[in-house]
C-alpha positions, 0 to 999 in steps of 0.5 A, a space after each residue: 032846370 032848363 025850359 024849352 024856350 031856353 033850349 030854342 033860344 040857346 040854339 038860336 044864339 049859336 046858330 045851331 040846328 037840331 042836328 048840330 045840338 043832337 051831335 054835340 049832346 048825344 041826344 037824338 034829334 027826335 028827342 030834341 024835336 019832341 022837347 022843343 015845342 012844349 012850353 015850360 021846363 023840359 020834360 025829359 029824364 035828368 040825364 038827357 037834360 044834363 047832356 043838353 045843358 052841358 053841350 050848350 054850356 060848352 059852346 058858350 051858352 050861359 043859362 040865366 035862372 028865373 029872377 023875376 024877369 023870367 029865365 033866359 040865356 046869353 053867350 058867356 063868351 063869343 061863339 067861334 062858330 064851331 
């Protein structure tokens, strides 16, 4: 499960705008714009969520699950800016 907060934070870590995430994930910019302002788990079909996750993980983002301190994200390796 990914939250909208994690999605926004992951984009910020990568310094990606919504258009760059849309291109990397093949999810429309309109869908990303609709999902990001909503609090909590992403309210989208599983294919969309997995496409977003895969694109961000490929770029080096690691999703941190809820473990008492709240879910989060971090870079698993230095981001090369591509």
